[in-house]
Each structure stands twice: as structure tokens, then as C-alpha cells.
N, C-alpha and C positions, 0 to 999 in steps of 0.2 A: 213122458210128459209131468211137469209138476203140477202138483194139485192147485198152485197158485192159478195157473190159467183156465184150470177148470173151473174154478170158483169164480173169475170174471167173467166167463162165458156163460155159465150159469146166471149170473147178475145182469148181462144183456138179456137174456131170455125171460128173465121174471119181469122187470120192467115197472109193474104195477101192482098195486096192492101192498100192505104193510110188510116193513121188515120184522122178518121174525127172529126174537132173540129168546134163547134159553137160559134159565137160571135153575140152578140145584145147589145143594149143600155138598161140599166134598166130605164132610163127616155127618153121620145120623145121630152122634152123641148129643144129648140135650137140644136135639132139634126144634123141639117145642118153644124155645126161648128164642129161636130166630125168625121173627117174622117174615112172610113174604115181601119183597119188594113192591111198591106202590107208585102210581103215578101221583107226581106232584099236583096238588090242589091249592089254590088260595081260599081262604074262608071271607064270605062276605055275610054282613049282618042287614043287606038289604037285597030286595028282587026288583030294584030298579032297572029298565032296559038299559039305562046308560052307566049301570054299574061297572065298575074297574075289572069285576070277575066275569063280566061277558064280553069285554072288549076283545075282538078276533085275534088281535096281536099278544094279548095276553095268555089266551087259550093256546095259541100255537106255540109259545115258549114254553109253558107248562106242560105240554102234551109231549116235549121232548126229554124231561127230566123225570127219572124214577127214585124215589126217596128209599133208603135202608135205615131201618131204626136202629137204635142202640139196645142191645139185648140184656145190659145188666145196669144196675145202679152202682155208680163209682164216685167216691170222694176221696181224692188222693192229694198229697202234698209231696213236693220235692225237698230233697234233704241231701246230705253228704255224710257217709259215716265216718268213724275214727280215723279211718284213712284217706279221707277225702274223696272216697268213690260215690258217685251219683247214686241215689237209691229212692225208692217211693215208700211213702208212709200212708198205710190205710188209715184215713182219720176214722171211719166208722168202727174201726176195730172190732170185737166181738159182735157187733150189730151188723156189721156187713153181711149182704145176701151171698156174697162170693167168698168161699174159703180161701185162706191165705196161699195155700198151694197151687189152687186153681188160679188165682191172682197172678201169680208169678208165672203161670204157664201162657196166660192170655196176653199180658202186659210185659214190654220189656222196653227198657231203656237204651237206645243205641250207643254203642260205644262211644266215648267222647270224642276220640280222634276221628269220628265221621260225621261229626255234627256239622252242618252248612255254616253256621255262624258260632264263634265261641262263646261260651256262656248261654247259650240257648240250646238246652236238651230236644232232642228228638224223642218222642214216645210214640211206640207201635202198640195197635190191638190187632191181636189176630182173629180173623174172621173166618168163616168156612164158605161165604157165597162165591159162586163161580157163574160166569156168563159165556155162553158159546153161540155162534151163528153158523149159518152154511152159505154166506154170501158174504162180501167185504164189508165188515164192521168195525169200527173203532168205539172203544169204550173210553170215555174221560171220567174220571172220579174227582169231584170237587165239593167244596164247603156246601151245606145246605143254607144257602144264603137267603132264602125265603121263609126260613124258621127262625122267630123272634125268641131270644134267650133274657129271662128277665135278668140273669146274672151272667153276662159274658164270659166266654172263655179267654183264659189268660195268654192267649197264644193264637195261631193260625194252623188250619188245617192245610195240608198240602198233598194232591194227589198225584195223577198221571195220567197217560193216555197210551193204550195200545190196542192191536189188532185182536179181537176175541175170535175170529174166525180161523188164526192159526197159533194163538197163544192163550190159550184158556189156563186161569190160574187164580187160585183164592185170593182174595182180597183183603189188604190191610188197611186199617185207618192208621194214618201218621199225622203226628201233632206235634208242631214246634212250640215250645213251652216259653215265650219271650218274658212274661212276667212270673218269676218262680217263686216272688213273695207271696202270690194268690195261690188258693186251691183250684185244682180241677174237680169240676163237679159234672156228671153226666148222668142222665135220668134214663131210666129203661122206658122205650115205647115213644121217644122223643127223635127226631129224624138225626140222624148221625152224619150222614152225605148223601150227596146226589149222584147219580149215574145218568150221563149223557150218551146217547149212541148216534154215530154218525155211519151213513151208508153214501153210496155215490150220488143219490139223487136226493137231496133237501128237502123236498116236497112230500116224501113219502113218510108216512107216519111209523111208529114202533108198536110192535106187539110183542107183549112179552109172556112168555109161557114156561112152564114147569117143564124141566127137561128130564128124560128118564136116564139114569145112570148106566147107560150099556157097556159091556164089556169093553167093546172097540173104543168108547169114550175114555173109560177108565185106565186102559192100557196105554193109550195116547198121553193121558196126563202124567201117567208114571213115568214116561219116557222123556218128558219135557221137565217135570219136577225136579227141583234140586239143583237145577243148571247155574242159577244166580250164585250157587256157592262157590263155583269154578271158574265161571266166565265174567269178567267184568262188564262186558257190553254185551248182554244177550241179544238185543235186536238184531245182531250181526249173524245169528244163527238161523235166522227166519227162512232162508232159501233151504238150509238143510232140514229144518222141521217139516218143511211143506211136502218134502220127499216121503216123509211117514204118516203124513196125515191121513186118517180114514175119509172116504168119498162122502160121508155124512156123519155130523157130530150131533145133530139137533134130532131127537124122536119123541 
């Protein structure tokens, strides 16, 4: 029997209580820089009973989003080299807290022939955040729409949606740079994006827990990692992945 059916049966048996979602960092290297995800909270300057921050509808919405903060300070400029190849300029130079070789590891410009729109570069920031669940849960990664930026980003964030109960994978921050005449400035400690978690029952809240990187979990992730490099439609593999999924991922 596929694990998929086991998960659905478990979901029917749980029925009540919060949906438990686990998070962990796939790499321990420099882990102190990566702050734990936290529940979205709007700021209020008043304690009035009718304040928007106390509105049940607002509280319901915010309870379903978790913020992931930017781990580094970036000040980047888009340019093309002598051959016309897209490249990134680190405006901070020697003042940058991130060394040039590390910057190249963390940030990449997607191949130009893979851009969704001509002349609109796609930038990707590699992150170690992973999320898992032992019942049917989909993660939606989206822009931190509740965070005010004094200097708006010169483009748009695009995320995605995938099932974390069978497809745990490290997240990336993807950015489409629409106005390349403007610099991209990101500040450490500011919300980089939100995560929304959906289960079968929309009335159930989500409880975020730090997950243990068990040998079974890491072996499972090794089995499914790198597949995106060889298969274009990875979601087509879900049925096969379910066959090798451990009974439990979250501990």
C-alpha cells in the first residue's frame, strides 16, 4: 500500500488540533545566521479594542502565515560583462559582509534562455530552510506582502506551492528583476518571504516545530534531491516517491 493512503487515513483520524509542521536547516554551516521562521504579526500603535490588529479576520489571516527573514545584507546591481553575459555587481565591495566567493555560492542568475520574460532577469538565493509534515500539507511560498519597504524592490518575488508531506526540499528565494536600472537592496533581519500551510481542514491552525534531522529523514531527502536536474516535471514522480517515504518524517 502506498504511503499516500496511510497519510490520508492518519489525517482522517487526527481531525482536531493544530496541524504540526516541522522545519529544519538542511545545512548546519553558519546556521546562527538563519533565524527561525515566525508567525506573521502586524504592528499596532494603539491598544483600542476596535484596533485592526485585534480584528478576528485579521488574526485569522495572520495566523496562517510564517515569515522567513533575510539572513544577509545585500546591495546588488545588474550588469552585463564584455561578452554581454548577465552578471551581478556587489555594490558594497570590500564593505560587504558577504565575501565574493560566498556571494557566488548563494546568489545565481538563471540562464537567460530560461527567463520567463525577455530582458527580465531571474535571480535565485539559495537557502537551507526545509519544511515537513506527516499529514497532507501544502506549502505556498509568497512575497512578504505585510512588510513595508521604504525602498521598494525593483521587481517581483515569485514562489510556488508543493506538498511538504512527500516532497521536502530546501527553499529558494526567486526574484524577477523588472527594473534593472535600480539596485536590489536586501537587509538582514527583514522578512524575505512568507510561507502559508494548507491542510484538508482550513479551520485548523498550524503549529511550527523544529524538527530533528533523523537518519530516515535525511536518507529520504537524499533519494529525492537532485531530481529536478534530470526530470522536467518533478510532480509526476510523486507516486513513485510515496513508495519509499518513511512512515514518519517529523520527530
